[in-house]
C-alpha positions in Angstrom: 76.5 115.3 -2.7 73.2 114.6 -4.3 74.1 113.0 -7.6 76.3 111.0 -5.6 73.5 109.8 -3.0 71.1 109.0 -6.1 73.2 106.8 -7.6 74.1 105.0 -4.3 70.3 104.6 -3.8 70.5 103.2 -7.7 73.2 101.1 -6.8 71.7 99.5 -4.0 68.4 99.2 -5.3 70.3 97.2 -8.4 70.9 94.5 -5.4 68.6 94.0 -3.1 66.3 90.9 -3.8 68.3 89.6 -6.3 68.7 85.7 -6.0 71.0 85.2 -8.6 71.1 81.4 -8.2 67.2 80.8 -7.6 65.9 80.3 -11.0 63.1 77.4 -10.4 60.2 76.9 -8.0 60.5 74.5 -5.2 58.6 73.7 -1.9 59.0 72.3 1.6 62.4 70.5 0.8 65.7 71.6 0.9 66.7 74.7 -0.2 69.9 74.7 -3.0 73.2 76.9 -2.1 72.6 80.5 -3.0 68.7 80.5 -3.4 68.0 82.4 -0.3 71.2 84.7 0.0 70.0 86.7 2.6 69.0 84.3 5.2 71.2 84.4 8.4 71.6 82.2 11.0 71.9 83.2 14.6 74.3 80.8 16.8 75.1 81.0 20.5 77.0 78.8 19.6 74.4 76.6 17.9 71.6 77.7 15.5 68.7 79.3 17.7 67.3 81.7 15.2 67.1 83.0 11.7 67.0 86.3 10.1 67.8 88.1 7.2 70.6 90.6 5.8 69.2 93.9 5.0 72.2 95.9 3.8 75.7 95.2 4.1 75.7 95.6 7.9 72.2 95.1 9.4 70.3 92.1 10.1 66.5 91.8 10.4 64.9 89.4 13.1 62.5 88.7 15.9 62.7 90.5 19.3 61.4 87.6 20.9 64.8 85.9 19.9 66.5 87.9 22.5 64.3 87.9 25.7 67.5 88.8 27.6 67.9 91.9 25.5 71.3 91.0 25.2 73.5 89.8 21.8 76.5 88.9 24.0 78.1 85.6 22.5 75.9 85.7 19.1 77.6 85.0 16.1 75.4 86.1 12.6 76.3 83.1 10.0 75.8 84.3 6.3 76.3 82.3 3.1 75.1 79.1 5.2 74.0 76.3 3.3 73.9 73.0 6.5 74.5 73.7 10.1 76.8 70.4 9.8 79.8 70.0 7.3 81.6 72.1 5.0 80.1 75.5 3.9 82.5 76.7 1.4 80.5 80.4 1.0 79.8 81.2 4.8 80.9 84.5 6.7 80.4 84.7 10.8 80.1 88.7 12.3 79.3 89.1 15.8 76.5 91.7 17.1 77.7 95.0 17.9 74.0 96.8 18.4 71.1 94.9 19.3 67.7 97.3 18.8 64.6 95.6 19.8 61.3 97.9 19.2 60.4 99.6 21.8 56.9 98.6 21.6 57.7 94.8 21.6 55.1 93.1 24.1 56.0 89.5 24.7 52.8 88.3 25.9 51.1 89.3 22.7 53.8 89.3 20.4 53.1 92.6 19.1 56.1 94.1 17.8 58.1 91.2 17.4 60.9 92.8 15.3 64.4 93.6 16.0 67.8 94.9 14.5 71.0 93.9 14.6 74.1 95.7 13.6 77.0 93.5 12.5 80.8 94.3 13.6 81.9 94.9 10.2 80.4 95.0 6.6 80.1 91.8 4.4 80.5 91.8 0.8 77.8 90.7 -1.6 78.2 87.8 -3.7 75.9 84.9 -5.4 75.4 83.7 -1.9 75.0 86.7 0.4 73.1 89.4 -0.8 70.3 91.4 1.0 66.8 91.1 0.7 64.1 93.9 -0.4 62.1 94.8 2.6 58.1 95.8 1.7 57.2 99.5 2.1 54.5 101.1 4.0 51.9 101.1 1.1 52.0 97.2 0.4 49.3 95.3 0.2 49.3 91.4 0.7 45.7 89.6 -0.4 44.7 86.5 0.6 46.2 83.3 -1.5 49.3 85.4 -3.0 52.2 82.7 -2.6 54.9 83.5 0.1 58.1 81.6 1.0 59.3 80.7 4.1 63.1 79.6 5.0 65.0 78.3 7.7 66.8 75.5 9.5 64.1 75.2 12.1 64.4 73.4 15.5 67.1 71.3 15.5 65.8 69.7 18.8 63.5 68.0 16.7 66.5 67.7 14.1 66.5 67.7 10.5 68.3 65.3 9.1 72.2 65.2 8.4 73.8 67.9 7.5 70.6 69.9 8.6 70.2 71.7 5.2 68.1 75.4 5.0 64.8 74.0 4.4 61.8 76.4 2.2 58.2 76.0 2.0 55.7 77.8 -0.5 52.7 79.3 1.8 49.9 81.5 0.8 48.7 84.6 2.6 45.7 84.3 5.0 44.0 87.6 5.3 44.1 89.0 8.7 40.1 88.7 9.1 40.3 85.0 8.4 43.4 84.8 11.0 41.4 86.5 13.7 38.6 83.9 13.2 41.1 81.0 14.0 43.3 82.7 16.9 40.8 85.5 18.6 40.0 88.9 17.3 42.3 90.6 20.0 45.6 88.0 19.2 46.2 89.4 15.5 47.0 93.0 15.2 47.5 95.3 12.3 51.3 94.6 13.1 51.2 90.7 12.1 50.3 89.0 8.8 49.6 85.1 8.4 50.3 82.6 6.0 49.7 78.8 5.6 47.8 76.5 4.1 44.0 76.1 6.2 44.0 72.5 5.5 47.4 72.4 7.7 50.3 70.7 6.3 52.7 73.8 5.7 54.0 76.3 8.2 56.7 78.4 9.5 57.5 75.9 12.1 59.6 74.2 9.3 61.4 77.7 9.5 62.7 79.7 12.5 61.8 82.4 14.3 63.3 85.8 12.9 63.6 84.2 9.5 62.1 85.9 6.4 58.7 85.5 4.4 59.2 86.7 1.3 57.5 87.3 -1.9 58.4 87.6 -5.6 57.7 90.5 -7.9 59.4 91.5 -11.2 62.2 89.1 -10.2 62.7 90.7 -6.7 62.1 89.1 -3.4 60.8 91.1 -0.8 60.3 90.3 2.7 57.0 90.9 3.9 57.1 89.1 7.3 59.3 88.0 10.2 58.4 84.5 11.8 57.1 85.6 14.9 54.5 82.6 16.6 52.0 80.1 15.7 49.9 77.4 17.4 51.4 73.8 16.8 52.7 73.3 14.0 51.1 73.1 10.5 47.5 72.5 12.2 44.5 73.2 10.0 43.1 76.3 10.5 46.2 77.8 12.1 48.5 79.8 9.8 52.0 81.0 11.1 51.8 84.5 12.3 54.4 86.8 11.2 55.6 90.7 12.1 54.2 92.9 9.1 57.8 94.5 7.7 55.7 97.0 5.6 54.6 98.4 9.0 58.2 99.3 10.2 59.9 101.1 7.5 59.6 104.4 9.4 61.5 102.6 12.6 63.6 100.8 10.5 65.1 103.9 8.8 65.1 105.6 11.9 67.6 103.2 13.3 69.4 102.8 10.3 70.4 106.3 9.1 73.0 105.6 6.3 73.3 103.1 3.7 69.8 102.4 4.4 67.4 98.9 3.5 65.9 98.9 0.2 62.2 99.5 0.5 60.0 98.2 -2.7 56.2 98.3 -2.5 54.3 94.9 -3.1 51.3 95.6 -4.9 48.3 92.7 -4.9 46.5 92.5 -8.0 42.2 92.0 -8.0 40.5 91.7 -5.2 41.0 90.6 -1.4 38.8 87.7 -0.5 39.5 88.8 3.0 37.3 91.4 3.1 34.3 89.2 2.7 35.2 86.5 5.7 32.9 86.6 8.6 33.8 84.2 11.6 31.4 81.5 12.5 32.4 81.6 15.8 34.1 83.8 18.3 37.5 82.6 19.6 38.6 83.8 22.8 41.9 85.7 22.9 45.2 84.0 24.3 48.4 84.9 25.5 51.3 83.5 23.5 54.7 81.5 25.3 57.9 80.6 23.9 58.3 77.0 23.3 59.9 74.7 20.6 58.5 73.2 17.6 59.0 70.9 14.9 60.5 72.1 11.7 61.1 69.5 9.1 58.5 69.4 6.2 55.3 67.7 7.1 52.7 66.2 5.9 49.6 66.1 8.0 46.3 64.6 7.9 45.0 65.9 11.1 41.1 66.9 10.9 40.4 68.3 14.2 40.8 71.9 15.4 42.9 73.1 18.2 41.2 73.8 21.0 40.9 77.4 21.7 42.6 77.6 25.0 45.8 76.1 23.7 48.4 78.5 23.7 50.1 79.8 20.8 53.9 78.8 20.9 56.8 80.9 19.7 59.2 79.4 17.3 62.2 79.6 18.8 64.3 77.0 20.9 67.9 77.1 22.9 
């Protein structure tokens, strides 16, 4: 029994985080088919949130994608390239179990994480593969490059056929992020990423979608798209649920065929440790509204008012 379990673990770790068709670096544009094979679209019946496949029957997403705590009528679509037209590799499942984190706070977006159990397992291939998850002892220093993917808010409308978008964004340390959002708004359960000069943000992705990082040819999910202020505004990076904080919780919910957890280890020293805010910003509550999602180049030089409410990255 033990030998079988060890072989199973080795087999799963041989699969997670490998994107066989993704062998080049691109950013802020259409993502070719198969580049992000763990990306899923949640549809009711149209796309409203993203998510990531973490084993053959479970998807990771944001709690705020399910304000009614009901997955009734939701389809999970995997292997999807575009929201319109032909998708020869897509597979669809319904949801049998929705698990929202018990400590999710819709006012602060703390613990903005949820698990979805699919109606039946999916078969892995070049277009459908689980992502690895960042384990508890992972470190994400300022400046480490990550990728965020999604279809975004089609209320603002991606150009047809509404192809999956990808954008590269660097980690912004929590101290720096607190300088922007207010010390009480950013918790240890969150991780920030984006260009401080603006122009790239997860509003180009979706709520619930993955923020991933590459290590030794494997892709590891560091964050779940959660909230932000405006879209790609200077000094306001996107805020993500910090996946590495939830290894114990995830493994408590998924007791068999557990996801592959890998420690991401940053090198050098973390410049965020030397950050101190020039001014103290006020803590604000969060609201969920729609945001733009197509790749953006911004020339804005003003800083958003500290009284502006951060916005979630979801639409209905």
